[in-house]
Biotite code that builds the C-alpha atoms (Angstrom):
import biotite.structure as struc

atoms = struc.array([
    struc.Atom([165.057, 113.283, 73.307], chain_id="A", res_id=1, res_name="UNK", atom_name="CA", element="C"),
    struc.Atom([167.053, 116.254, 74.459], chain_id="A", res_id=2, res_name="UNK", atom_name="CA", element="C"),
    struc.Atom([167.252, 117.211, 78.040], chain_id="A", res_id=3, res_name="UNK", atom_name="CA", element="C"),
    struc.Atom([166.929, 120.881, 78.827], chain_id="A", res_id=4, res_name="UNK", atom_name="CA", element="C"),
    struc.Atom([168.431, 121.843, 82.084], chain_id="A", res_id=5, res_name="UNK", atom_name="CA", element="C"),
    struc.Atom([166.564, 123.897, 84.628], chain_id="A", res_id=6, res_name="UNK", atom_name="CA", element="C"),
    struc.Atom([168.987, 126.853, 84.424], chain_id="A", res_id=7, res_name="UNK", atom_name="CA", element="C"),
    struc.Atom([168.430, 127.083, 80.657], chain_id="A", res_id=8, res_name="UNK", atom_name="CA", element="C"),
    struc.Atom([164.634, 127.187, 81.120], chain_id="A", res_id=9, res_name="UNK", atom_name="CA", element="C"),
    struc.Atom([164.985, 129.757, 83.832], chain_id="A", res_id=10, res_name="UNK", atom_name="CA", element="C"),
    struc.Atom([167.054, 131.965, 81.515], chain_id="A", res_id=11, res_name="UNK", atom_name="CA", element="C"),
    struc.Atom([164.518, 131.661, 78.677], chain_id="A", res_id=12, res_name="UNK", atom_name="CA", element="C"),
    struc.Atom([161.486, 132.579, 80.801], chain_id="A", res_id=13, res_name="UNK", atom_name="CA", element="C"),
    struc.Atom([163.062, 135.076, 83.188], chain_id="A", res_id=14, res_name="UNK", atom_name="CA", element="C"),
    struc.Atom([163.425, 137.697, 80.437], chain_id="A", res_id=15, res_name="UNK", atom_name="CA", element="C"),
    struc.Atom([159.732, 137.412, 79.598], chain_id="A", res_id=16, res_name="UNK", atom_name="CA", element="C"),
    struc.Atom([158.815, 137.443, 83.253], chain_id="A", res_id=17, res_name="UNK", atom_name="CA", element="C"),
    struc.Atom([160.760, 140.655, 83.807], chain_id="A", res_id=18, res_name="UNK", atom_name="CA", element="C"),
    struc.Atom([159.100, 142.400, 80.849], chain_id="A", res_id=19, res_name="UNK", atom_name="CA", element="C"),
    struc.Atom([155.577, 141.123, 81.578], chain_id="A", res_id=20, res_name="UNK", atom_name="CA", element="C"),
    struc.Atom([154.692, 143.693, 84.268], chain_id="A", res_id=21, res_name="UNK", atom_name="CA", element="C"),
    struc.Atom([156.063, 146.519, 82.139], chain_id="A", res_id=22, res_name="UNK", atom_name="CA", element="C"),
    struc.Atom([153.924, 145.462, 79.173], chain_id="A", res_id=23, res_name="UNK", atom_name="CA", element="C"),
    struc.Atom([150.884, 145.071, 81.434], chain_id="A", res_id=24, res_name="UNK", atom_name="CA", element="C"),
    struc.Atom([151.373, 148.568, 82.855], chain_id="A", res_id=25, res_name="UNK", atom_name="CA", element="C"),
    struc.Atom([151.804, 150.031, 79.389], chain_id="A", res_id=26, res_name="UNK", atom_name="CA", element="C"),
    struc.Atom([148.642, 148.310, 78.167], chain_id="A", res_id=27, res_name="UNK", atom_name="CA", element="C"),
    struc.Atom([146.724, 149.603, 81.201], chain_id="A", res_id=28, res_name="UNK", atom_name="CA", element="C"),
    struc.Atom([147.850, 153.188, 80.560], chain_id="A", res_id=29, res_name="UNK", atom_name="CA", element="C"),
    struc.Atom([146.703, 153.061, 76.925], chain_id="A", res_id=30, res_name="UNK", atom_name="CA", element="C"),
    struc.Atom([143.409, 151.377, 77.793], chain_id="A", res_id=31, res_name="UNK", atom_name="CA", element="C"),
    struc.Atom([142.547, 153.923, 80.480], chain_id="A", res_id=32, res_name="UNK", atom_name="CA", element="C"),
    struc.Atom([143.547, 156.940, 78.415], chain_id="A", res_id=33, res_name="UNK", atom_name="CA", element="C"),
    struc.Atom([141.417, 155.764, 75.493], chain_id="A", res_id=34, res_name="UNK", atom_name="CA", element="C"),
    struc.Atom([138.392, 155.046, 77.672], chain_id="A", res_id=35, res_name="UNK", atom_name="CA", element="C"),
    struc.Atom([138.612, 158.424, 79.423], chain_id="A", res_id=36, res_name="UNK", atom_name="CA", element="C"),
    struc.Atom([139.052, 160.233, 76.116], chain_id="A", res_id=37, res_name="UNK", atom_name="CA", element="C"),
    struc.Atom([135.961, 158.580, 74.675], chain_id="A", res_id=38, res_name="UNK", atom_name="CA", element="C"),
    struc.Atom([133.846, 159.581, 77.690], chain_id="A", res_id=39, res_name="UNK", atom_name="CA", element="C"),
    struc.Atom([134.665, 163.268, 77.697], chain_id="A", res_id=40, res_name="UNK", atom_name="CA", element="C"),
    struc.Atom([133.192, 165.612, 75.131], chain_id="A", res_id=41, res_name="UNK", atom_name="CA", element="C"),
    struc.Atom([134.890, 168.866, 74.281], chain_id="A", res_id=42, res_name="UNK", atom_name="CA", element="C"),
    struc.Atom([133.089, 171.966, 75.543], chain_id="A", res_id=43, res_name="UNK", atom_name="CA", element="C"),
    struc.Atom([130.665, 173.487, 73.040], chain_id="A", res_id=44, res_name="UNK", atom_name="CA", element="C"),
    struc.Atom([131.690, 176.404, 70.872], chain_id="A", res_id=45, res_name="UNK", atom_name="CA", element="C"),
    struc.Atom([130.745, 179.571, 72.830], chain_id="A", res_id=46, res_name="UNK", atom_name="CA", element="C"),
    struc.Atom([129.261, 181.120, 69.673], chain_id="A", res_id=47, res_name="UNK", atom_name="CA", element="C"),
    struc.Atom([126.945, 178.107, 69.315], chain_id="A", res_id=48, res_name="UNK", atom_name="CA", element="C"),
    struc.Atom([125.864, 178.470, 72.946], chain_id="A", res_id=49, res_name="UNK", atom_name="CA", element="C"),
    struc.Atom([124.931, 182.112, 72.338], chain_id="A", res_id=50, res_name="UNK", atom_name="CA", element="C"),
    struc.Atom([123.052, 181.170, 69.166], chain_id="A", res_id=51, res_name="UNK", atom_name="CA", element="C"),
    struc.Atom([121.038, 178.521, 71.017], chain_id="A", res_id=52, res_name="UNK", atom_name="CA", element="C"),
    struc.Atom([120.094, 181.117, 73.629], chain_id="A", res_id=53, res_name="UNK", atom_name="CA", element="C"),
    struc.Atom([119.020, 183.507, 70.864], chain_id="A", res_id=54, res_name="UNK", atom_name="CA", element="C"),
    struc.Atom([117.012, 180.729, 69.223], chain_id="A", res_id=55, res_name="UNK", atom_name="CA", element="C"),
    struc.Atom([115.253, 179.925, 72.484], chain_id="A", res_id=56, res_name="UNK", atom_name="CA", element="C"),
    struc.Atom([114.374, 183.599, 72.848], chain_id="A", res_id=57, res_name="UNK", atom_name="CA", element="C"),
    struc.Atom([112.960, 183.612, 69.299], chain_id="A", res_id=58, res_name="UNK", atom_name="CA", element="C"),
    struc.Atom([110.978, 180.454, 70.075], chain_id="A", res_id=59, res_name="UNK", atom_name="CA", element="C"),
    struc.Atom([109.541, 182.029, 73.226], chain_id="A", res_id=60, res_name="UNK", atom_name="CA", element="C"),
    struc.Atom([108.416, 185.013, 71.085], chain_id="A", res_id=61, res_name="UNK", atom_name="CA", element="C"),
    struc.Atom([106.643, 182.633, 68.719], chain_id="A", res_id=62, res_name="UNK", atom_name="CA", element="C"),
    struc.Atom([109.170, 182.945, 65.888], chain_id="A", res_id=63, res_name="UNK", atom_name="CA", element="C"),
    struc.Atom([109.550, 179.215, 65.293], chain_id="A", res_id=64, res_name="UNK", atom_name="CA", element="C"),
    struc.Atom([111.107, 179.555, 61.836], chain_id="A", res_id=65, res_name="UNK", atom_name="CA", element="C"),
    struc.Atom([113.644, 182.094, 63.100], chain_id="A", res_id=66, res_name="UNK", atom_name="CA", element="C"),
    struc.Atom([114.458, 179.828, 66.031], chain_id="A", res_id=67, res_name="UNK", atom_name="CA", element="C"),
    struc.Atom([114.999, 176.830, 63.731], chain_id="A", res_id=68, res_name="UNK", atom_name="CA", element="C"),
    struc.Atom([117.307, 178.888, 61.510], chain_id="A", res_id=69, res_name="UNK", atom_name="CA", element="C"),
    struc.Atom([119.309, 179.971, 64.555], chain_id="A", res_id=70, res_name="UNK", atom_name="CA", element="C"),
    struc.Atom([119.562, 176.427, 65.946], chain_id="A", res_id=71, res_name="UNK", atom_name="CA", element="C"),
    struc.Atom([120.723, 175.136, 62.559], chain_id="A", res_id=72, res_name="UNK", atom_name="CA", element="C"),
    struc.Atom([123.352, 177.891, 62.426], chain_id="A", res_id=73, res_name="UNK", atom_name="CA", element="C"),
    struc.Atom([124.537, 176.855, 65.899], chain_id="A", res_id=74, res_name="UNK", atom_name="CA", element="C"),
    struc.Atom([124.876, 173.279, 64.662], chain_id="A", res_id=75, res_name="UNK", atom_name="CA", element="C"),
    struc.Atom([126.891, 174.493, 61.673], chain_id="A", res_id=76, res_name="UNK", atom_name="CA", element="C"),
    struc.Atom([129.344, 175.998, 64.162], chain_id="A", res_id=77, res_name="UNK", atom_name="CA", element="C"),
    struc.Atom([129.351, 172.972, 66.482], chain_id="A", res_id=78, res_name="UNK", atom_name="CA", element="C"),
    struc.Atom([127.858, 169.816, 64.912], chain_id="A", res_id=79, res_name="UNK", atom_name="CA", element="C"),
    struc.Atom([128.177, 167.838, 68.156], chain_id="A", res_id=80, res_name="UNK", atom_name="CA", element="C"),
    struc.Atom([126.369, 170.301, 70.427], chain_id="A", res_id=81, res_name="UNK", atom_name="CA", element="C"),
    struc.Atom([123.620, 168.235, 72.053], chain_id="A", res_id=82, res_name="UNK", atom_name="CA", element="C"),
    struc.Atom([121.683, 171.210, 73.433], chain_id="A", res_id=83, res_name="UNK", atom_name="CA", element="C"),
    struc.Atom([121.392, 172.686, 69.933], chain_id="A", res_id=84, res_name="UNK", atom_name="CA", element="C"),
    struc.Atom([119.919, 169.405, 68.665], chain_id="A", res_id=85, res_name="UNK", atom_name="CA", element="C"),
    struc.Atom([117.448, 169.267, 71.568], chain_id="A", res_id=86, res_name="UNK", atom_name="CA", element="C"),
    struc.Atom([116.423, 172.892, 70.976], chain_id="A", res_id=87, res_name="UNK", atom_name="CA", element="C"),
    struc.Atom([116.028, 172.225, 67.229], chain_id="A", res_id=88, res_name="UNK", atom_name="CA", element="C"),
    struc.Atom([113.956, 169.135, 68.024], chain_id="A", res_id=89, res_name="UNK", atom_name="CA", element="C"),
    struc.Atom([111.745, 171.139, 70.401], chain_id="A", res_id=90, res_name="UNK", atom_name="CA", element="C"),
    struc.Atom([111.188, 173.777, 67.710], chain_id="A", res_id=91, res_name="UNK", atom_name="CA", element="C"),
    struc.Atom([110.329, 171.260, 64.992], chain_id="A", res_id=92, res_name="UNK", atom_name="CA", element="C"),
    struc.Atom([107.975, 169.501, 67.419], chain_id="A", res_id=93, res_name="UNK", atom_name="CA", element="C"),
    struc.Atom([106.298, 172.866, 68.054], chain_id="A", res_id=94, res_name="UNK", atom_name="CA", element="C"),
    struc.Atom([105.711, 173.091, 64.294], chain_id="A", res_id=95, res_name="UNK", atom_name="CA", element="C"),
    struc.Atom([104.030, 169.695, 64.369], chain_id="A", res_id=96, res_name="UNK", atom_name="CA", element="C"),
    struc.Atom([106.948, 167.912, 62.677], chain_id="A", res_id=97, res_name="UNK", atom_name="CA", element="C"),
    struc.Atom([107.082, 165.112, 65.230], chain_id="A", res_id=98, res_name="UNK", atom_name="CA", element="C"),
    struc.Atom([108.928, 162.647, 62.992], chain_id="A", res_id=99, res_name="UNK", atom_name="CA", element="C"),
    struc.Atom([111.704, 165.140, 62.324], chain_id="A", res_id=100, res_name="UNK", atom_name="CA", element="C"),
    struc.Atom([111.917, 166.074, 65.992], chain_id="A", res_id=101, res_name="UNK", atom_name="CA", element="C"),
    struc.Atom([112.181, 162.408, 67.012], chain_id="A", res_id=102, res_name="UNK", atom_name="CA", element="C"),
    struc.Atom([115.129, 162.064, 64.631], chain_id="A", res_id=103, res_name="UNK", atom_name="CA", element="C"),
    struc.Atom([116.899, 165.014, 66.276], chain_id="A", res_id=104, res_name="UNK", atom_name="CA", element="C"),
    struc.Atom([116.234, 163.679, 69.781], chain_id="A", res_id=105, res_name="UNK", atom_name="CA", element="C"),
    struc.Atom([117.604, 160.273, 68.773], chain_id="A", res_id=106, res_name="UNK", atom_name="CA", element="C"),
    struc.Atom([120.804, 161.833, 67.461], chain_id="A", res_id=107, res_name="UNK", atom_name="CA", element="C"),
    struc.Atom([121.407, 163.121, 70.966], chain_id="A", res_id=108, res_name="UNK", atom_name="CA", element="C"),
    struc.Atom([120.349, 159.864, 72.610], chain_id="A", res_id=109, res_name="UNK", atom_name="CA", element="C"),
    struc.Atom([122.745, 157.901, 70.378], chain_id="A", res_id=110, res_name="UNK", atom_name="CA", element="C"),
    struc.Atom([125.669, 159.763, 71.921], chain_id="A", res_id=111, res_name="UNK", atom_name="CA", element="C"),
    struc.Atom([124.168, 160.287, 75.379], chain_id="A", res_id=112, res_name="UNK", atom_name="CA", element="C"),
    struc.Atom([121.355, 157.863, 76.276], chain_id="A", res_id=113, res_name="UNK", atom_name="CA", element="C"),
    struc.Atom([120.900, 159.564, 79.663], chain_id="A", res_id=114, res_name="UNK", atom_name="CA", element="C"),
    struc.Atom([120.153, 163.069, 78.325], chain_id="A", res_id=115, res_name="UNK", atom_name="CA", element="C"),
    struc.Atom([117.040, 164.124, 80.253], chain_id="A", res_id=116, res_name="UNK", atom_name="CA", element="C"),
    struc.Atom([115.887, 166.751, 77.734], chain_id="A", res_id=117, res_name="UNK", atom_name="CA", element="C"),
    struc.Atom([116.199, 164.388, 74.776], chain_id="A", res_id=118, res_name="UNK", atom_name="CA", element="C"),
    struc.Atom([114.437, 161.544, 76.612], chain_id="A", res_id=119, res_name="UNK", atom_name="CA", element="C"),
    struc.Atom([111.568, 163.816, 77.635], chain_id="A", res_id=120, res_name="UNK", atom_name="CA", element="C"),
    struc.Atom([111.319, 165.520, 74.244], chain_id="A", res_id=121, res_name="UNK", atom_name="CA", element="C"),
    struc.Atom([111.324, 162.249, 72.336], chain_id="A", res_id=122, res_name="UNK", atom_name="CA", element="C"),
    struc.Atom([108.675, 160.892, 74.703], chain_id="A", res_id=123, res_name="UNK", atom_name="CA", element="C"),
    struc.Atom([106.522, 163.991, 74.205], chain_id="A", res_id=124, res_name="UNK", atom_name="CA", element="C"),
    struc.Atom([106.829, 163.709, 70.429], chain_id="A", res_id=125, res_name="UNK", atom_name="CA", element="C"),
    struc.Atom([105.943, 160.016, 70.606], chain_id="A", res_id=126, res_name="UNK", atom_name="CA", element="C"),
    struc.Atom([102.910, 160.817, 72.755], chain_id="A", res_id=127, res_name="UNK", atom_name="CA", element="C"),
    struc.Atom([101.927, 163.527, 70.274], chain_id="A", res_id=128, res_name="UNK", atom_name="CA", element="C"),
    struc.Atom([102.038, 160.919, 67.495], chain_id="A", res_id=129, res_name="UNK", atom_name="CA", element="C"),
    struc.Atom([99.995, 158.469, 69.548], chain_id="A", res_id=130, res_name="UNK", atom_name="CA", element="C"),
    struc.Atom([102.855, 156.043, 70.335], chain_id="A", res_id=131, res_name="UNK", atom_name="CA", element="C"),
    struc.Atom([101.967, 156.032, 74.010], chain_id="A", res_id=132, res_name="UNK", atom_name="CA", element="C"),
    struc.Atom([103.646, 152.706, 74.836], chain_id="A", res_id=133, res_name="UNK", atom_name="CA", element="C"),
    struc.Atom([106.993, 154.018, 73.564], chain_id="A", res_id=134, res_name="UNK", atom_name="CA", element="C"),
    struc.Atom([106.451, 157.309, 75.376], chain_id="A", res_id=135, res_name="UNK", atom_name="CA", element="C"),
    struc.Atom([105.819, 155.377, 78.604], chain_id="A", res_id=136, res_name="UNK", atom_name="CA", element="C"),
    struc.Atom([109.143, 153.571, 78.146], chain_id="A", res_id=137, res_name="UNK", atom_name="CA", element="C"),
    struc.Atom([110.882, 156.954, 78.013], chain_id="A", res_id=138, res_name="UNK", atom_name="CA", element="C"),
    struc.Atom([108.953, 157.963, 81.114], chain_id="A", res_id=139, res_name="UNK", atom_name="CA", element="C"),
    struc.Atom([110.139, 154.847, 82.959], chain_id="A", res_id=140, res_name="UNK", atom_name="CA", element="C"),
    struc.Atom([113.751, 155.570, 81.991], chain_id="A", res_id=141, res_name="UNK", atom_name="CA", element="C"),
    struc.Atom([113.428, 159.198, 83.091], chain_id="A", res_id=142, res_name="UNK", atom_name="CA", element="C"),
    struc.Atom([111.883, 158.204, 86.407], chain_id="A", res_id=143, res_name="UNK", atom_name="CA", element="C"),
    struc.Atom([114.728, 155.781, 87.067], chain_id="A", res_id=144, res_name="UNK", atom_name="CA", element="C"),
    struc.Atom([117.357, 158.415, 86.186], chain_id="A", res_id=145, res_name="UNK", atom_name="CA", element="C"),
    struc.Atom([116.046, 161.594, 87.756], chain_id="A", res_id=146, res_name="UNK", atom_name="CA", element="C"),
    struc.Atom([113.009, 160.612, 89.821], chain_id="A", res_id=147, res_name="UNK", atom_name="CA", element="C"),
    struc.Atom([109.307, 161.246, 89.633], chain_id="A", res_id=148, res_name="UNK", atom_name="CA", element="C"),
    struc.Atom([109.507, 164.944, 90.483], chain_id="A", res_id=149, res_name="UNK", atom_name="CA", element="C"),
    struc.Atom([112.133, 166.229, 88.055], chain_id="A", res_id=150, res_name="UNK", atom_name="CA", element="C"),
    struc.Atom([110.744, 168.733, 85.507], chain_id="A", res_id=151, res_name="UNK", atom_name="CA", element="C"),
    struc.Atom([111.396, 166.486, 82.494], chain_id="A", res_id=152, res_name="UNK", atom_name="CA", element="C"),
    struc.Atom([109.517, 163.587, 84.065], chain_id="A", res_id=153, res_name="UNK", atom_name="CA", element="C"),
    struc.Atom([106.567, 165.802, 84.975], chain_id="A", res_id=154, res_name="UNK", atom_name="CA", element="C"),
    struc.Atom([106.410, 167.308, 81.462], chain_id="A", res_id=155, res_name="UNK", atom_name="CA", element="C"),
    struc.Atom([106.494, 163.881, 79.829], chain_id="A", res_id=156, res_name="UNK", atom_name="CA", element="C"),
    struc.Atom([103.860, 162.483, 82.196], chain_id="A", res_id=157, res_name="UNK", atom_name="CA", element="C"),
    struc.Atom([101.557, 165.422, 81.331], chain_id="A", res_id=158, res_name="UNK", atom_name="CA", element="C"),
    struc.Atom([102.109, 164.867, 77.585], chain_id="A", res_id=159, res_name="UNK", atom_name="CA", element="C"),
    struc.Atom([101.262, 161.173, 77.928], chain_id="A", res_id=160, res_name="UNK", atom_name="CA", element="C"),
    struc.Atom([98.134, 161.974, 79.922], chain_id="A", res_id=161, res_name="UNK", atom_name="CA", element="C"),
    struc.Atom([97.084, 164.486, 77.253], chain_id="A", res_id=162, res_name="UNK", atom_name="CA", element="C"),
    struc.Atom([97.409, 161.790, 74.577], chain_id="A", res_id=163, res_name="UNK", atom_name="CA", element="C"),
    struc.Atom([97.839, 162.401, 70.844], chain_id="A", res_id=164, res_name="UNK", atom_name="CA", element="C"),
    struc.Atom([97.687, 166.044, 69.817], chain_id="A", res_id=165, res_name="UNK", atom_name="CA", element="C"),
    struc.Atom([94.550, 167.621, 68.453], chain_id="A", res_id=166, res_name="UNK", atom_name="CA", element="C"),
    struc.Atom([96.344, 168.398, 65.182], chain_id="A", res_id=167, res_name="UNK", atom_name="CA", element="C"),
    struc.Atom([97.118, 164.703, 64.770], chain_id="A", res_id=168, res_name="UNK", atom_name="CA", element="C"),
    struc.Atom([93.475, 163.848, 65.376], chain_id="A", res_id=169, res_name="UNK", atom_name="CA", element="C"),
    struc.Atom([92.435, 166.397, 62.743], chain_id="A", res_id=170, res_name="UNK", atom_name="CA", element="C"),
    struc.Atom([94.935, 164.928, 60.264], chain_id="A", res_id=171, res_name="UNK", atom_name="CA", element="C"),
    struc.Atom([93.585, 161.442, 60.939], chain_id="A", res_id=172, res_name="UNK", atom_name="CA", element="C"),
    struc.Atom([90.010, 162.624, 60.434], chain_id="A", res_id=173, res_name="UNK", atom_name="CA", element="C"),
    struc.Atom([90.977, 164.261, 57.129], chain_id="A", res_id=174, res_name="UNK", atom_name="CA", element="C"),
    struc.Atom([92.705, 161.100, 55.955], chain_id="A", res_id=175, res_name="UNK", atom_name="CA", element="C"),
    struc.Atom([89.596, 158.953, 56.388], chain_id="A", res_id=176, res_name="UNK", atom_name="CA", element="C"),
    struc.Atom([88.198, 157.602, 53.130], chain_id="A", res_id=177, res_name="UNK", atom_name="CA", element="C"),
    struc.Atom([85.157, 159.409, 51.828], chain_id="A", res_id=178, res_name="UNK", atom_name="CA", element="C"),
    struc.Atom([81.996, 157.369, 51.370], chain_id="A", res_id=179, res_name="UNK", atom_name="CA", element="C"),
    struc.Atom([79.844, 157.681, 48.248], chain_id="A", res_id=180, res_name="UNK", atom_name="CA", element="C"),
])
C-alpha cells in the first residue's frame, strides 16, 4: 500500500477548492439569466396592437367576421400576442363557435395560466357549452387570483348562472331523434 502524504493531498484538492466558488458563481449567473429570459415576453408588435383595437371596434359594431379577419391579421404580425388570441377567441365565441374559442383561450393559458381574460373567456365558453363544473373551476381560479369583485370574475359568474346558451339548447333539441 502506498502512503500519500498530507501535503500531496492538500495540493491535489486545493486547486479544485480554489476553482469551486468560481464555477458555482458562473453556474448561478447562467441559471438566473436563463430563468429571467424565459419569464419575460417581448413587447407586442405595435402594428398588431393597433389591429386588435380595430378588431375590437369592428366587433362592437357587430362586424364579427371583419373583427376575426383583423385579429387573425394581428396574429400574422405577432404570433405570440396573447391579447390578439383572447380577442379572436371572444369573437369566435360570439359566433357560437365555442370549441374553437376554447382552443384559442387555451393557447394563451398554456403560456400564461394566470391570464384573467383567457380564464374568464374559457369559463364563459365552457358554461355556454354546458360544462358548468369546468367553468366553476375557472371561476375558483379567477377568484383566488383577482378576487370576487374583479370584472372577469363577475362576468364568468353571470355566465355560469345563465347556464348553457339558448342556441346550444336549440341545437340539442334539433339533434333529438325523430319518433315514427
